[in-house]
N, C-alpha and C positions, 0 to 999 in steps of 0.2 A: 503493499501500497503506501511507502513513502518516496516512491519509485512514480505517481501516477499525477503526483504534478510535474514531473520532468516531461511527459509524456503529453497534457493538456497545453503546456509551455509552447512546445514544440508543433502541437498541429494550430494551437491559436497564434502561433506568429507566423505560421504557413500561411493562415488566413487571411489574416491583417495584410501582407505583400501581395498579396495574391486579387484582395475583392472579391473571391470566387472564380478567379480566371490564372489558368495556368498557361502563360507566354509562349513553352515550349520544350516538347518530349525529346529526350536525347542521349543516346548512350554516350555520345561525344565527351571528352574532356571539357571541365566548365573555363569561361576564358576570366581575365581579369575584373573584379568586380559582380562577378554571380552569384547570384545565393540561390542554389538547385535543393530539392528533395531527392535523396537516393534511397530506394524502397528496395530492400533485400527480402526474402522470402523463401522460405523449402519445406514443402510439406510429403513427408515420408513413411513409408513403410519397408521395413527391414524385418526379415523374419530367418533367424539364424537356427537352423534345425541340427543343430549338434547333438551327439550323445555320444561324447568319449570323455577320458580322464581328465584331461588338459582345459576345459572350460565347457560350460553347461550353455546351451541352446535356450535364446530367449528373441522375444519381440517388441521391438522398435516402431511405435506407431503415435506420427505427431507432425510439429511443424516450431518453426519459430518465424517469428517477424524483427526484422531489424530497421525499423524507419530510422534516417538522420540525416540532416539540414548540414549542408557543405556550402561552405563559403569561402572566394576564392578572393583575396584580397588585392593580389599581386599575381602576374603571372604565374611564379611557381611557388606560390606560399596556397596552402589550402588547409581549411577548418571544418573538421567533420563534429558533431554533436548527435546524439539521439540515444537510442533504448535499444536493450536486445532480451524476448519475450520466448522464452520456450516452453513450451508445453507439449503435453503427451494424452493424447486421448484415454476417455475414463478418470478422467485425475479432476478434480476442483479449483486447482491451482495451478500458478505456475510456477515450473520445476529450477529455471532460472528468471530472474528481472535485476540487470543490472544496467547501469548508464554505461553509454561508448562516447569514446571523446579520444582525436587523437588531432596532431599537428604535423603537417607533413610539407619539405622542403625539394623541390626538383633539382640536385645538383648539377645533372644534365639533362637531355633531353629523354636518358632510357634509365636515369640513377634516382631513386628516392628515398630520403631519409625521412622514417614517419617513424614519431614518439607517440605512446597510448594505445588506442588498437592497434592491432595490428594487421596489415595484409596477411593473414593466415589459413591454418586447415589445409583444405587442400591444395591452395596455392603455394604451399611450400614446395609440394610438386615431392613430398618423400614418400618411398617404399611403405607398401603395406607392415610387413613385418617389424619395421620402425617407428611408425605414425600411423595406428589405427584410421583406415577411410572414413568410421564411421564418425570419428569425430566430427566430419562434415554434419553433422546432426544433431548431437549429444556437447561438443565442446567447440563450437565454432567463432566464438567472441576470444581472444589472446588479446592481452596487455603486454605493455614493455617498452623496447625499441627495436627498428631494424634498418637495414642498407639495405637496398633491395636493385638489381639491375636486370632488364628483360630487353634481351633486341633477337636481330634473328638468330644469331650464334651463339651467343652467349646470357646465361641464366645464372645468378647469383643470387641466393636471398642469406644473408646474416642477419639472426634476431637472439633476443633475448625476451622470452617470454615469461612473468613472475606470475606464480599461480598462485602461493599462499604469503601473504606480506605479516609479519610478526612483528609484535611490541616486546619492549623489555617484559620479563614475569610470564609472557603466554606459555602454555602448556602441548603447545602443538611446532614441529618444524616449518620452518621456510622451505618450500619448493620453489625454481625453477628451473628453465628448460635456456639451453644455450645452443644453437642449432645453427649450422653452414647447409645449405644446398647449391650445389654446383654441376652446369652443366654448360659442355662445348660440344657444336655440332660444325662438321668439316664435309668437305665434298673432293677427297684427292684423288677419285678414280673418275668419275662420271655424275653429272649434276641428278641421273637420277637413285644415286647410291649416298643415303646419308648415314654420316658413324660421327657416334654422340658417346663422350666420357663424361658418367655422371659420378660426383661422389659427394656423400654423404657423412656429415658428422655430428653427432648429438652428445651434449652430458645433462643429466638430469640429476640433482641435487637435491636432498635432505638436509635440513641441519639448520645453521645459526645457532650465533654465540652466544644471544640476549636470548633465548626461550628456553625456560626450562620443562623440555620433555624427555618421556624413558625411552626411546628406542634409541638406537646406532646413527650415526651420522652415515650419510649413503651418497658416493655418488657416482653414478649408471653412466658409462661412456659405449656409445655404440657407432659402430664405423661402416658404411658400404662404400663399394666402388666397384667398377669394370667396364663394359663394352656396350653398347648397343649398334646393331646395325640396321637401317633400316632402308627397303627396297619400292621405290615408285615402279610398278609394272604397265608399261605402256604410258607412262604419264598420267598414273594415277585413273588411268581408264577403266583397268580391272583393278582398282584399290592398291593397296601399300602394305608389304609386309615386313616382316622385323624378327630378327632373334639378338639376346644378349645374355651377356653373362653376365653374376654379381658375385662378388665375395662380402661377406657381412664377419665381421669380428664385436664380440661385447665383452665387457670388463667391470668390474666393480672396485674404484678405485680404492675404497677406505677397507677393502681386506674383510669387512664384518656384514655382508650383505643379508639381510632376513628371506631373499628367496630363495637362499641353499646353494646358491651358482657363483662362482668369481670369475670366472670367465669363460668364453664359450666362442665358436665360429660358426656359421653354413655357409654353402653354396645353392645360387638359386638359376636355374636354366631356363630360358622364357620365349616362347615361340608367340607372335600374335599377328593376326591377319584383321584387314581395315577393309571393308566396302561400303560405300556411302555413311549410311546409318549404322551397318554391322560391324561389330568387333568380335573377331572370336579369340582365344590366348589358349594355348595349352603351357605346363610350367613342372617340373622338377626342382622338389625343394630337399638340402641335407642338412640336418644340421645334426653337431654335438652341445648341449649345454648350453644353447641360445636364450637368451632373454632380454627382453627389450622393454623396460619399464611403460611407456605409451604404446605397444605395437599388438600388430594383431594377435590375440592370444592362441588362434589355434595352430600359429608358427612354432610358438615357446615351449622351450622344455620344461617349464613350471606349473602348475596347473593353478591356475587363478579361486577356486572354490575348493578344493581339499589340501588342506595343510600336511605340510611335509611330504607333498607327492612330486617326484620329479621323473621326467624321460628322459634320459640321455640322449638318447639317440635318435633322431626321426628322418624319415623318409617319405614324402608326402605330394602324389600327382595330385595338380588343380588342372581347373578346366573352367573358362569361362567365355560367357556368352552376352553380348549387350547390343542393347538399342537405344542410342542418341537422335532423338527428335528434337531438331530446333526450329520451326515456323516462325520465330521470331529472335532476334538477335539478341533479345534480352529475356526467353522464354527458352526454357528446355525441359522433356520428357525424356526419362531415365528411364531405364528396366533391364536391370540385371539376374544373371544366374551365375553363382558356384558353387562348385564341388573339390571337395577335400577327398582322395583315399589317400589313409595313413596304411601305407604297406606293411609295417610292423604289427598295428593293431588290427590290419585286416576290416576296416572301419570305413564308411562311406558318407560322409556329415557335408550340408546343401545349404546354401543361403540363397535367398530371392530380394531385389531392392526393387523399388518402385519410391521415385519421386518427381516432385514435379518443382522445378526452380525458376522464382524471378527474380529476377534483378534490373532494376530500370533508373535511368538519372533524370528528372524531369528539370528546367530551368525554370525557377520563379521568378525572379527579376533581375536587373541587374541594377545595383546600388551605386549613387552617382558618390563620387568622392568631394 
């Protein structure tokens, strides 16, 4: 309830500026002096039919809504303020009600420094074993600082996400993530063959000197790197195919991990084929003592619901089929099916995902200086 005045203030301000009219609807970047409203919403259904000792099956049904005002006082500066609301169907209250605010500075045409609410979640482009893709639905809003570069060849996202802030005498640990997501693309052979080198690093820290908490200090390190080759078939007339090999490493730097695993490693061989709106993928995952605190638990060696259960060696064959329909630039319909066959456990699990993603920027007015 304490955030409702913020919501009413935002919509009151919107109405006051517009006098009932929206001047322009666009997803183009706002210009100097523009005041805009960005509306982001995802309605989702995700059903995980998991029956294994590592993670339990569950279903997520709900939506989140994130309206925010965007003011651009100068060409390279923007301020965003709004609210993030997450609700699961069948519940009477919102599960998350949190203000969002950020200040951004465009250092170059493709590089942005942002402090406050980050351009995070799936936009970090992290691999699912490191950073569960479900965070798009249940952990979309991240706060901290970020330096991000994105162009045709280079993607680099360096960020610090602060998940739990502590004060002196608190009985909980501070929690933050430092991450680096890097990818470079080049075509050394032919224009239809694209080689990509991805490198990803994450540190997740649980601790804090000024807090009184009973748990050990823990710092988890996760690394992934490899090589991806994409081939445009007849200039993408018949789609695009690709294959990649990735190597993962994990380590608990304090040596007192409550997960029961100090270090581990994994390898991931993946194939994908995309034709128009349809994508098919197949992969082979092999790991020993792999653990990532924010990763998809189905790849982990540590059970997330059974105490002291560790499956040291995992071999999993995965398949996925997805449909991504974009009737407009600001609207996406996504339908996906994922299967996981554990060779050692001789068990097949599956997951079905459906979501509607709406993300639109609406220019309200141009403020005079």
